[in-house]
C-alpha positions as CSV (number, residue, x, y, z in Angstrom):
1,M,-32.4,-3.1,12.8
2,S,-32.9,-6.8,11.8
3,D,-30.1,-9.4,11.9
4,E,-30.5,-9.6,8.1
5,N,-29.1,-6.1,7.8
6,N,-26.0,-6.9,9.9
7,K,-24.7,-9.8,7.8
8,G,-21.1,-9.5,6.9
9,V,-19.1,-9.5,3.6
10,G,-19.8,-12.4,1.4
11,T,-23.1,-13.5,2.8
12,A,-25.8,-14.1,0.2
13,V,-28.3,-11.4,1.3
14,Q,-31.1,-11.2,-1.3
15,G,-31.3,-7.6,-2.5
16,V,-31.8,-5.6,-5.7
17,G,-31.1,-7.9,-8.7
18,G,-30.6,-11.2,-6.8
19,P,-28.1,-12.7,-4.4
20,R,-25.8,-9.9,-3.1
21,D,-22.6,-11.9,-3.6
22,G,-23.6,-13.1,-7.1
23,R,-23.6,-16.8,-6.2
24,T,-26.2,-19.4,-7.2
25,A,-29.4,-19.1,-5.3
26,P,-30.5,-22.0,-3.1
27,G,-32.1,-24.8,-5.1
28,E,-30.4,-24.1,-8.4
29,Q,-27.9,-26.4,-10.1
30,G,-24.5,-24.8,-9.4
31,T,-22.2,-27.1,-11.4
32,T,-23.5,-26.3,-14.9
33,L,-21.4,-24.0,-17.1
34,T,-23.4,-20.9,-18.0
35,T,-23.0,-17.5,-19.6
36,R,-22.9,-14.4,-17.4
37,Q,-26.7,-14.1,-18.1
38,G,-27.1,-17.6,-16.6
39,H,-27.8,-19.3,-19.9
40,P,-26.6,-23.0,-19.9
41,V,-23.6,-23.5,-22.2
42,H,-24.0,-26.7,-24.3
43,D,-20.8,-26.4,-26.4
44,N,-17.8,-24.5,-25.1
45,Q,-15.4,-25.8,-27.7
46,N,-16.7,-24.5,-31.0
47,S,-17.9,-21.1,-32.1
48,R,-21.1,-20.8,-34.2
49,T,-20.1,-20.7,-37.8
50,V,-21.4,-21.2,-41.3
51,G,-20.1,-24.7,-42.0
52,S,-17.3,-26.2,-39.9
53,R,-14.7,-24.0,-41.5
54,G,-16.5,-20.6,-41.1
55,P,-17.1,-17.8,-41.4
56,M,-18.5,-16.9,-37.9
57,T,-21.8,-15.2,-37.5
58,L,-22.4,-11.8,-35.9
59,E,-25.2,-13.1,-33.7
60,N,-22.8,-15.5,-32.0
61,Y,-23.7,-14.2,-28.5
62,Q,-21.9,-16.8,-26.4
63,F,-18.6,-16.1,-28.2
64,L,-19.1,-12.3,-28.1
65,E,-19.9,-12.3,-24.4
66,K,-17.0,-14.5,-23.5
67,L,-14.4,-12.6,-25.6
68,S,-15.7,-9.1,-24.8
69,H,-15.4,-9.9,-21.1
70,F,-11.9,-11.4,-21.6
71,D,-10.9,-8.2,-23.4
72,R,-11.8,-6.3,-20.2
73,E,-10.4,-8.7,-17.6
74,R,-7.6,-6.4,-16.5
75,I,-8.5,-3.2,-14.7
76,P,-6.0,-0.4,-15.0
77,E,-2.7,-1.3,-13.2
78,R,-2.0,0.7,-10.1
79,V,0.3,3.6,-10.9
80,V,2.2,2.7,-7.8
81,H,2.1,-0.5,-5.7
82,A,1.2,-2.5,-8.9
83,R,2.9,-5.7,-7.8
84,G,1.3,-7.1,-4.7
85,A,0.4,-10.2,-2.6
86,G,-2.4,-10.4,0.0
87,A,-3.7,-12.5,2.8
88,H,-6.5,-12.5,5.3
89,G,-6.0,-12.6,9.1
90,V,-7.0,-11.2,12.4
91,F,-5.8,-8.5,14.8
92,K,-5.9,-9.1,18.5
93,A,-5.7,-6.1,20.8
94,T,-4.0,-6.0,24.3
95,G,-6.4,-3.4,25.6
96,K,-3.4,-1.4,26.6
97,V,-0.8,0.9,25.0
98,G,2.4,-0.4,26.6
99,D,1.5,-0.6,30.3
100,E,-1.3,2.0,30.3
101,P,-5.0,1.6,29.5
102,V,-5.5,2.4,25.8
103,S,-8.6,4.4,26.6
104,K,-6.4,7.1,28.1
105,Y,-5.4,8.0,24.5
106,T,-8.0,6.7,22.1
107,R,-11.7,5.6,22.1
108,A,-11.3,3.5,19.0
109,K,-13.3,0.3,19.8
110,L,-10.9,-2.2,18.2
111,F,-8.2,-1.4,20.8
112,Q,-10.3,-1.2,24.0
113,E,-10.6,-4.8,25.2
114,E,-7.8,-7.4,25.9
115,G,-8.2,-10.2,23.4
116,K,-10.7,-8.4,21.1
117,E,-10.3,-9.7,17.6
118,T,-10.8,-7.7,14.3
119,P,-10.7,-9.3,10.9
120,V,-8.0,-7.9,8.5
121,F,-6.9,-8.1,5.0
122,V,-3.2,-7.2,4.2
123,R,-1.7,-6.3,0.8
124,F,2.1,-6.2,0.5
125,S,3.6,-4.6,-2.6
126,T,6.5,-3.2,-4.4
127,V,6.1,0.5,-5.1
128,G,7.6,1.7,-8.4
129,H,7.6,-1.3,-10.7
130,G,4.9,-3.0,-12.8
131,I,2.5,-5.8,-12.0
132,H,4.7,-8.5,-13.4
133,S,8.1,-7.1,-12.2
134,P,10.5,-9.2,-10.2
135,E,10.0,-9.0,-6.4
136,T,13.8,-8.8,-6.0
137,L,14.1,-5.2,-7.3
138,R,15.3,-2.4,-5.1
139,D,12.2,-0.6,-4.1
140,P,10.2,0.4,-1.0
141,R,7.6,-2.1,-0.1
142,G,4.0,-1.2,0.6
143,F,2.3,-2.6,3.8
144,A,-1.4,-1.9,3.7
145,V,-3.8,-3.3,6.3
146,K,-7.6,-3.1,6.1
147,F,-9.3,-3.6,9.5
148,Y,-13.0,-4.6,9.3
149,T,-14.0,-3.0,12.6
150,E,-17.5,-2.8,14.2
151,D,-17.5,0.9,13.4
152,G,-16.6,0.4,9.7
153,N,-13.3,0.0,8.0
154,W,-9.9,1.4,9.0
155,D,-7.1,1.4,6.5
156,M,-3.5,1.7,7.7
157,V,-1.5,2.4,4.5
158,G,2.3,2.5,4.8
159,N,5.6,1.0,3.8
160,N,8.5,-0.9,5.2
161,L,11.1,1.9,5.7
162,K,9.3,4.2,8.2
163,I,10.0,7.3,6.2
164,F,9.5,8.6,2.6
165,F,11.4,10.6,0.0
166,I,9.4,13.8,0.2
167,R,7.4,15.8,2.8
168,D,4.8,17.5,0.6
169,A,2.3,15.5,-1.6
170,I,2.5,18.1,-4.4
171,K,5.9,16.5,-5.3
172,F,4.5,12.9,-5.5
173,P,3.8,12.9,-9.3
174,D,7.3,14.2,-10.0
175,L,8.9,11.6,-7.7
176,I,7.0,8.7,-9.4
177,H,7.6,10.0,-12.9
178,S,11.4,10.0,-12.2
179,Q,11.3,6.4,-10.9
180,K,9.2,5.0,-13.8
181,P,10.7,4.1,-17.2
182,S,11.7,7.0,-19.4
183,P,8.9,8.2,-21.8
184,T,11.4,8.1,-24.7
185,T,13.0,4.6,-24.1
186,N,10.6,2.8,-21.8
187,I,13.6,1.9,-19.7
188,Q,14.2,2.9,-16.1
189,S,17.1,5.3,-15.8
190,Q,19.4,5.9,-12.8
191,E,20.1,9.3,-14.3
192,R,16.5,10.3,-14.3
193,I,16.0,8.9,-10.7
194,F,19.0,10.8,-9.3
195,D,18.3,13.9,-11.3
196,F,15.1,14.2,-9.2
197,F,16.9,13.4,-6.0
198,A,19.6,16.0,-6.8
199,G,17.0,18.7,-6.3
200,T,15.4,17.0,-3.3
201,P,17.9,17.1,-0.4
202,E,15.3,15.8,2.1
203,A,15.3,12.4,0.1
204,T,18.9,11.7,1.4
205,H,17.6,9.8,4.4
206,M,15.3,7.5,2.4
207,I,18.0,7.0,-0.3
208,T,20.4,5.9,2.5
209,L,17.9,3.2,3.6
210,L,16.8,2.2,0.1
211,Y,20.3,1.6,-1.3
212,S,21.3,-0.3,1.9
213,P,20.3,-4.0,2.3
214,W,17.1,-2.7,3.8
215,G,16.1,-1.7,0.3
216,I,15.4,-5.4,-0.6
217,P,13.5,-7.3,2.0
218,A,14.1,-11.1,1.9
219,S,10.3,-11.7,1.7
220,Y,7.1,-10.1,3.0
221,R,7.0,-12.3,6.1
222,F,10.3,-10.9,7.4
223,M,9.5,-7.2,6.7
224,Q,8.7,-4.4,9.0
225,G,5.9,-2.0,8.3
226,S,5.1,1.6,9.3
227,G,2.2,4.0,8.8
228,V,4.9,6.7,7.8
229,N,2.4,9.5,8.2
230,T,1.7,11.1,11.6
231,Y,-1.9,10.5,12.7
232,K,-3.8,11.4,15.9
233,W,-5.5,9.3,18.6
234,V,-8.6,10.9,20.3
235,N,-10.0,9.8,23.6
236,D,-13.6,10.0,25.0
237,K,-12.9,13.6,26.2
238,G,-12.0,14.8,22.7
239,E,-8.3,15.1,23.6
240,G,-5.8,14.3,20.8
241,V,-2.2,13.1,20.7
242,L,0.1,12.5,17.7
243,V,0.8,8.9,16.9
244,K,2.9,6.8,14.6
245,Y,2.3,3.1,13.8
246,H,4.9,0.3,13.5
247,W,4.6,-3.3,12.5
248,E,7.4,-5.6,13.8
249,P,7.5,-9.2,12.4
250,V,7.6,-11.8,15.1
251,Q,9.5,-14.0,12.6
252,G,12.4,-11.5,12.7
253,V,13.7,-9.1,10.0
254,R,15.7,-10.4,7.0
255,N,17.0,-8.4,4.0
256,L,18.9,-9.3,0.9
257,T,22.2,-8.0,-0.5
258,Q,22.2,-7.1,-4.2
259,A,24.1,-10.3,-5.0
260,Q,21.6,-12.5,-3.1
261,A,18.7,-10.7,-4.9
262,D,20.4,-11.3,-8.3
263,E,20.8,-15.0,-7.5
264,I,17.1,-15.3,-6.6
265,Q,15.9,-13.3,-9.6
266,A,17.8,-15.6,-11.9
267,T,15.3,-18.4,-11.2
268,N,12.3,-16.9,-9.4
269,F,10.8,-13.4,-9.7
270,N,7.8,-14.4,-7.6
271,H,9.7,-15.4,-4.5
272,A,8.1,-13.1,-2.0
273,T,4.5,-13.9,-3.1
274,Q,5.3,-17.6,-3.1
275,D,6.9,-17.5,0.3
276,L,3.9,-15.8,1.9
277,H,1.4,-18.1,0.2
278,D,3.3,-21.3,1.0
279,A,3.9,-20.4,4.6
280,I,0.1,-19.8,5.2
281,E,-0.8,-23.0,3.3
282,R,1.4,-25.1,5.6
283,G,0.1,-23.4,8.7
284,D,3.2,-21.4,9.5
285,F,1.1,-18.2,10.0
286,P,3.2,-15.0,10.0
287,K,2.6,-12.6,12.8
288,W,3.4,-8.9,13.4
289,D,3.3,-7.0,16.7
290,L,1.8,-3.5,16.4
291,F,3.5,-0.7,18.3
292,V,2.7,3.0,18.5
293,Q,4.8,6.0,19.3
294,I,2.9,8.8,21.1
295,M,3.8,12.5,21.2
296,E,1.8,15.5,22.5
297,D,0.2,17.5,19.7
298,G,2.3,20.6,19.0
299,E,5.3,22.0,17.1
300,H,7.9,20.6,19.6
301,P,10.6,23.3,19.2
302,E,13.0,21.2,21.3
303,L,13.4,18.8,18.4
304,D,15.7,19.5,15.5
305,F,13.0,18.4,13.0
306,D,9.3,18.8,12.6
307,P,7.4,15.8,13.9
308,L,5.0,16.0,10.9
309,D,7.9,15.6,8.5
310,D,7.6,12.2,6.7
311,T,11.3,12.1,6.0
312,K,12.1,11.8,9.7
313,I,12.0,9.0,12.3
314,W,10.8,9.8,15.8
315,P,13.8,8.6,18.0
316,R,12.8,5.6,20.0
317,E,14.7,6.7,23.1
318,Q,12.5,9.8,23.3
319,F,9.3,8.3,22.0
320,P,9.3,4.6,22.9
321,W,7.5,2.0,21.0
322,R,4.4,0.8,22.9
323,H,2.7,-2.5,22.2
324,V,-1.0,-2.5,21.4
325,G,-1.7,-5.8,19.7
326,Q,-0.7,-8.6,17.3
327,M,-1.8,-9.5,13.8
328,T,-1.8,-13.0,12.4
329,L,-2.3,-13.8,8.7
330,N,-4.0,-17.2,8.4
331,R,-5.8,-17.5,5.1
332,N,-4.8,-17.0,1.5
333,P,-7.2,-15.4,-1.0
334,E,-9.5,-17.7,-2.9
335,N,-9.1,-15.5,-6.0
336,V,-6.1,-13.1,-6.3
337,F,-7.9,-10.8,-8.7
338,A,-11.1,-10.5,-6.7
339,E,-9.3,-9.9,-3.5
340,T,-5.7,-8.8,-3.7
341,E,-5.9,-6.8,-7.0
342,Q,-9.3,-5.2,-6.3
343,A,-8.5,-4.4,-2.7
344,A,-8.6,-0.7,-2.4
345,F,-7.0,1.3,0.5
346,G,-7.0,4.9,1.5
347,T,-5.3,7.0,4.1
348,G,-8.5,8.8,4.9
349,V,-10.4,5.6,5.9
350,L,-10.5,6.1,9.7
351,V,-12.9,5.1,12.5
352,D,-14.0,7.1,15.6
353,G,-11.1,7.6,17.9
354,L,-8.6,8.0,15.1
355,D,-8.0,11.3,13.4
356,F,-5.8,13.3,11.0
357,S,-2.8,15.3,11.9
358,D,-1.6,18.4,9.9
359,D,0.9,16.2,8.1
360,K,1.0,17.6,4.5
361,M,1.8,14.2,2.9
362,L,-1.2,12.7,4.8
363,Q,-3.5,15.4,3.7
364,G,-2.5,15.0,0.0
365,R,-2.6,11.2,0.1
366,T,-6.1,11.2,1.6
367,F,-7.4,12.8,-1.5
368,S,-5.3,10.9,-4.0
369,Y,-5.7,7.3,-2.7
370,S,-9.5,7.1,-2.7
371,D,-9.7,9.1,-6.0
372,T,-7.3,6.5,-7.6
373,Q,-9.6,3.7,-6.5
374,R,-12.6,5.3,-8.1
375,Y,-10.7,5.6,-11.4
376,R,-9.1,2.2,-11.2
377,V,-11.8,0.0,-9.9
378,G,-14.9,2.2,-10.3
379,P,-17.1,4.5,-8.2
380,N,-18.7,1.5,-6.5
381,Y,-15.5,-0.1,-5.4
382,L,-16.7,-0.2,-1.8
383,Q,-19.5,-2.6,-2.8
384,L,-17.0,-5.3,-3.7
385,P,-16.8,-7.9,-0.9
386,I,-13.1,-7.4,-0.3
387,N,-13.6,-3.6,0.3
388,A,-17.1,-3.6,1.9
389,P,-17.2,-3.2,5.7
390,K,-18.5,-6.1,7.8
391,K,-21.5,-4.1,9.0
392,H,-24.6,-2.7,7.5
393,V,-24.2,0.3,5.2
394,A,-26.9,2.9,4.6
395,T,-26.0,5.9,2.4
396,N,-27.7,8.2,-0.1
397,Q,-25.1,7.5,-2.7
398,R,-26.6,6.0,-5.8
399,D,-25.9,4.6,-9.2
400,G,-22.6,4.9,-11.1
401,Q,-20.8,2.1,-13.0
402,M,-21.2,-1.4,-11.6
403,A,-23.6,-0.6,-8.8
404,Y,-25.2,-3.9,-7.9
405,R,-27.1,-3.1,-4.8
406,V,-28.7,-0.1,-3.1
407,D,-27.4,1.0,0.3
408,T,-30.7,1.1,2.1
409,F,-32.1,-0.3,5.4
410,E,-35.0,-2.7,5.8
411,G,-38.3,-0.9,5.4
412,Q,-36.8,2.3,3.9
413,D,-38.9,4.2,1.5
414,Q,-37.1,3.7,-1.8
415,R,-38.2,7.2,-3.1
416,V,-36.0,8.9,-0.5
417,N,-32.4,9.1,-1.5
418,Y,-31.6,12.4,0.3
419,E,-31.3,13.8,3.8
420,P,-33.0,15.3,5.7
421,S,-36.4,13.8,5.2
422,V,-39.4,13.4,7.4
423,L,-40.7,10.5,5.3
424,S,-37.8,8.0,5.5
425,G,-34.1,7.6,5.0
426,P,-31.1,7.1,7.3
427,K,-30.7,9.6,10.1
428,E,-27.6,11.2,11.5
429,A,-25.9,9.1,14.2
430,P,-25.9,10.6,17.7
431,R,-22.5,11.8,18.9
432,R,-21.4,9.7,21.8
433,A,-18.2,11.6,22.7
434,P,-16.9,15.1,22.1
435,E,-15.4,15.9,18.7
436,H,-11.7,16.7,18.6
437,T,-11.4,20.4,17.8
438,P,-7.7,21.5,17.6
439,R,-7.2,25.2,17.0
440,V,-5.6,26.1,13.6
441,E,-4.4,29.6,12.9
442,G,-1.9,31.1,10.5
443,N,-1.4,32.8,7.2
444,L,-2.3,31.0,4.0
445,V,1.1,30.4,2.3
446,R,3.2,28.2,0.1
447,A,6.2,27.6,2.2
448,P,8.5,24.7,3.3
449,I,8.6,23.6,6.9
450,E,10.9,25.6,9.2
451,R,13.2,22.8,10.4
452,P,14.0,20.8,7.3
453,N,17.3,19.3,8.6
454,P,17.6,17.1,5.5
455,F,20.9,15.4,6.4
456,G,21.0,14.9,10.2
457,Q,19.1,11.5,10.4
458,A,20.7,10.3,7.1
459,G,24.1,10.7,8.7
460,M,23.0,9.1,11.9
461,Q,21.6,6.1,9.9
462,Y,24.9,5.7,8.0
463,R,26.8,5.6,11.3
464,N,24.4,3.2,12.9
465,F,24.7,0.7,10.0
466,A,27.0,-2.3,10.6
467,D,30.2,-2.3,8.5
468,W,28.8,-4.8,6.0
469,E,25.7,-2.6,5.6
470,R,27.8,0.5,4.9
471,D,29.8,-1.5,2.4
472,E,26.7,-2.6,0.6
473,L,25.2,0.9,0.6
474,V,28.4,2.4,-0.9
475,S,28.6,-0.3,-3.5
476,N,25.0,0.1,-4.6
477,L,25.1,3.9,-4.7
478,S,28.4,3.9,-6.6
479,G,27.0,1.5,-9.2
480,A,23.8,3.5,-9.6
481,L,25.6,6.9,-9.9
482,A,28.5,5.7,-12.1
483,G,28.0,7.1,-15.6
484,V,25.3,9.6,-14.8
485,D,25.7,13.3,-15.5
486,K,28.5,14.7,-13.4
487,R,26.3,17.6,-12.2
488,I,24.0,15.0,-10.7
489,Q,26.9,13.1,-9.2
490,D,28.3,16.3,-7.6
491,K,25.0,17.3,-6.1
492,M,24.4,13.8,-4.6
493,L,28.0,13.7,-3.2
494,E,27.4,17.1,-1.7
495,Y,24.3,15.6,0.1
496,F,26.1,12.4,1.3
497,T,29.0,14.5,2.6
498,A,26.7,16.8,4.5
499,A,25.2,13.7,6.1
500,D,28.6,12.2,7.0
501,A,32.1,13.0,5.6
502,D,33.1,9.4,5.4
503,Y,29.8,8.6,3.6
504,G,30.5,11.1,0.9
505,Q,34.2,10.2,0.5
506,R,33.5,6.5,0.1
507,V,30.7,7.0,-2.5
508,R,33.0,9.4,-4.4
509,E,35.8,6.8,-4.5
510,G,33.3,4.1,-5.4
511,I,32.0,6.1,-8.4
512,Q,35.6,6.7,-9.6
513,A,36.5,3.0,-9.3
514,K,33.3,2.0,-11.0
515,E,33.7,4.4,-13.9
516,A,37.4,3.3,-14.4
517,E,36.1,-0.3,-14.6
518,M,33.4,0.7,-17.1
519,K,36.1,2.5,-19.3
520,G,38.1,-0.7,-19.4
521,Q,35.2,-2.8,-20.6
522,D,34.5,-3.6,-24.3
523,K,31.8,-1.1,-25.5
524,T,30.6,-3.5,-28.2
525,A,26.9,-4.0,-28.0
526,P,26.1,-7.3,-26.3
527,V,24.5,-10.1,-28.4
528,Y,22.1,-12.2,-26.5
529,G,21.4,-15.9,-27.1
530,T,23.1,-18.4,-29.4
531,E,22.6,-19.2,-33.1
532,A,19.9,-21.8,-33.7
533,S,19.4,-24.3,-36.5
534,S,16.4,-24.3,-38.8
535,L,13.2,-25.7,-37.5
536,Y,13.1,-28.0,-40.5
């Protein structure tokens, strides 16, 4: 294979239709304003009209091309994780997992050598709110990392709170519908949110974290990250272990109380994006250490929870965090839309040595994430430089909207877009290590896991909080639940009490105090603004 075929993302490799990255070919004048067809623009101030006052003419191509593209500048907003900020960087491996050689557990190449560097792109995000929403809102934060490895891309897609609200992906549309604005008022409703939670006891653990100060990170630089799902590592013998991933900020962890968030939001609803961008611009590059927890594959009946349950944390005293490397973010995007907004991640994007567990949330997300990208960005989203692997690609996938190159190799017979072929075309790669082949056996059922334990870790988390964190949690939950339907209140109080008696009692008293305060307030509709004089 020639060096030409091994050029990375963004290199101007001449292919079908011109330069691969769309930039001006060598020798052309690159400073002249043109149309998308390359036609020089001589007047960008005035439309073509009949006389100086109009009307305009239908053959006004320059205007039509400019405005029709402008009409389509926004791709569909992400249903979740719409508001985001991104940065480029590098991951440096230790060659070990804790004190052991990493090769004992995984053959993934990016981890094998001490000091080995892999380029990354990271997108941080809020989950439930729209693309222009304040970054101070109470919401989980997404933490998605794209590793451009020598074996192709690996996406680690997770959040900042280590767990999630649900354990089966079939409930994900219901969860998000409840968190989004009401279809009748277009306003987010605490009653709708907790109406869903009232029928979802396993969400109690995540609610306890989300309504504590951990629900509003101070900024992306001071935020933890976690893969949330349970994955597998596979070694060169084909042996697999369960694994969870954790990012720990070297800068430390900082969160906001609701009062602090309100103060920031009054003057700046881009504070987290601005903080990340400005830190990188001044050379204060944020860093995160990557740790893994490892567990033998199996059901682990000795635990009071199922290790594949995404609403649970693996206790660190039983499954210690083991260091495997460090990530540094050192470059801001040149164009936020082309990179941060069109960046597309998927939980199924793994490289050799990494594999899936039976985690039902992981299985469901693996379909949904990549399917979403094909809808949102298009079927050829992996041809975009931000998503393309930094290695040569040869597939038999063809055509579709916005295809701008053909995934062939040098010398390939262009007639052959299928496999097998004795004429030409890419061949199957030789297997260099045994495939991981876990045994799966059981009845085909629709059934919940057998160790749900929805309240144990929620109560443990409540008791582990500092006093001020418990105070903030109770205040936030009391404010959110005050005024909602009493049936919803009763069910949530039942859950909090099951987690910890003090937890339930304090929230109950907080709701009562908040509702008494609301009754004493004037119910007159507020009038915003002040009267203004006439313009003239």
